[in-house]
N, C-alpha and C positions, 0 to 999 in steps of 0.2 A: 262348833262346826256348822257352816252354812248349808242349808238345804237347796234343792234345785230351784224352788220358787224365789228364794232370796237372790241367788245368782242371776236368774233371768231378769229380775227387777233391777239389779245393779247394772246389768248389761244394757238394758233399755234406757236407764237414766244416763249412763255414760254416753251412749250413742246420741241421745237427744241433746246433751250438752255440747257435743262436738259439732253437730249439725247447726245448732243455734248460735255457735260462736261467731259466725259471719252474718251480720245484718245487711239489709239492703242499703242503708245509709253508709255503712263502712265500705261496701263494695263500690258504690258510686264515688265516694270521696277518694278511695285508693286508685280507682281507674282514672279519675281526673288528674290526680297527682302524677300517675305514670305517664299520661299523655303530655302534661306540661314539662316534666323532666326529660321526656324523650325528645321534645322539641329543642330544649336547651342543649342536650347532647348533640343533636343533629347540626344545629347552627354553629356550635363551638368547634366541631370537627370539620366543618366546611370553611372555617375561617382561613382565608388566604390559601386555600387548597382547592384543587379541581376534583370535586366529587360529583358523581352522577346523581340525578334526581331519585332514581330507584334506591341508591344506597342511603341517601338522606331519609327517604320514607321508611326504610328498614330500621334505621337507628331511632326514628321517632315512634314507630309502632312496636318495636321489639319489647320494651319494658312492660307495656300493657298486656302483651301476649303471655310473657313469662309470669306476670302477676296473676292473671286469670288461671293459668295452669296450677300455680301454687295454691290458690284459693280453692280450686276444684278438688285437690287432694287434701283439703282441710289443714293446710299448713305443714304437712309432712314433707320436709325438705328432701329427704332421701327419695321418696316416691316421685316428687316433682322433678328432681334432677334426672331421674331415670326416664321419665316421660319426655322431658325436653331433649334428652340425649338422642332420642329417635329422630328428632328434627335435624340433628347434625349430619344426617345422610344427605341433606340438600347440598352440602358443601361440595360433593362430588359432581354436582350438576351446575356449579356456579363458576364464574371467572375467578382465577386466583387473585387475591387481594394483597395489599401491602401490610407491613407490620402495624402501621397505624390503624388500618381498617380492622384488623383483628382486635386491637386494643379497644376501639370504639364499640365493637360488638360485645366484647366481654363486659364493658362498662354498662351498656344497655341491659344486659342480662342480670348483672349485679343489682342494678336499680330495680328491675322487675322483681327480683327475689326479695329485696327489702320492702317494697310496697306490698307484695303478696303476703308477707308476714306481718303487715301493719306497722313496720318500723319506718314511718314517713320522715321523721327527723333525720334518721341515718341516711335514707335515700336522698334527701335534699342536700345534706352535707357532702355526700359522695359525688353526686352529679355536679354540683357547683364547684367543688374544690378541684376535681379532675378536669373539668371543662376549662377553668381558669388557668390551671397549670399547662394544659394543652395550648391555649392561646399564648401564654408567656413563652413557652418553649418554641412555638412557631415563630415568634418575633425575634428570639435570640439567634445569633449567627452560629448555630451549633450544627456541625456535620455538613455544611454546605460544600458542594462540589465545585471544582474549577469550571468557570463559565466557558473556557476556551476549548473544552473537549467536544469533538465532533466525530461523526461517523462518515467515512469516505468509502464509496463503492465504485470500483473500476472494472470495466469489462475489457478483456484483452484477448487477442487471438491465441490459439494453442501453440503457435510457433515461438512466442515470447517466453522467456524464463522469468516467471514472476518473482523469483526469490531475490533478484538483484536489479531488475530492470528499472526500478524507480528510485533506487537508493540515492543517487546524486540530487534528484529533484527534492526528495523528502528532506535531505540534509540541508538544503538551501532554504526551505520554507517552514519546516516543522521543528518544534522543540521536542515533541514526543510522537512516536509512531509504533503501532502494534498491529500485526496481521491477526485478525480475529478469525476469519474463515475463508475457505476457498471452495468454490462450487463450479462444476462444469455445466454447460448449457448448450443449446442448439446442437444436439447430437454429439456433444464432446468437442465441437470445433471452437468453442469459446470458454474462457474462464471468467468467473465473477469473483473478484477479490474484495473483501470487506476489511477496512482498517479502522482502528480507533486512534484518532490523531489530536494533536493540539498545535495550533498555529503559533509561530513566533509573534512577538508583540508588534513588530514592524512588517510582518508578511502581508502580501496582498493575495486574497483568496482567488480572485479572477486570474491572476498571473499563474498561480499554481495549477488551476484547472486547464489553462491554455497550454502549458508545457506538458501536462499529462495527456492532453488530447493529441498533441503531436507525437507522443511516444506510443500511444495505444491505437493509432490508426483512426482517430476520431470516432471511436466507439463510445458507448454510453458511460457517463461519469455522474455520480451523484454525491453531493456533500450536504449533510444534514446534522442537526443537533443529535448528540449521542443518546441512544435509548437508555432509559433508567432501568438497567437490567437488575441491579441489586434490589430495587424496591418490589420486584415481582417474584420474590423468593418464597412466598407463602401460598 
């Protein structure tokens, strides 16, 4: 049976071993690896995509932040994840991102966890493989939307019945048409209609707008590329 002196000595020895597990050289080497892999991830997920500078900086620096947190808790993954979970509150003060943005952030965190536990080979394989797959999938024509989809906004006076007033014009120029929203404006004297449309292959957009202007009393009309609504679901 161990006495109190032996238990105290064992505790001191165990604590010293845990603290001495991370050397300065290991910390510097892991930090450098995190920074390099973060840059790889940032540039890979910016390939042929329009990402902001702040998002690229986040992807580049997130691995080293996670790595330092894991090292500070002496490699205890459970404690480290609990600490990093507190930072997830920042999500409620940020702009909603796409599914690909969420994937990139999780990859950066996973790389930081790997470097923080000194699994540098695993971190390198994970970052390089997922980055290459992202570039390959970006180049492949997977899930591309029809380029003809546009958003049409028409302002009409309240005297017009918007349910059928443009049907003949739409049938003439459009292959697809969907009324997305109706909004009143100018103290209720005007309606703003928003459609999601697709022009026929031989249709002339200017002629479409000219006929709509004659029908809505030359009020405001706007035709633009359809907003990518599905990508903003996160």
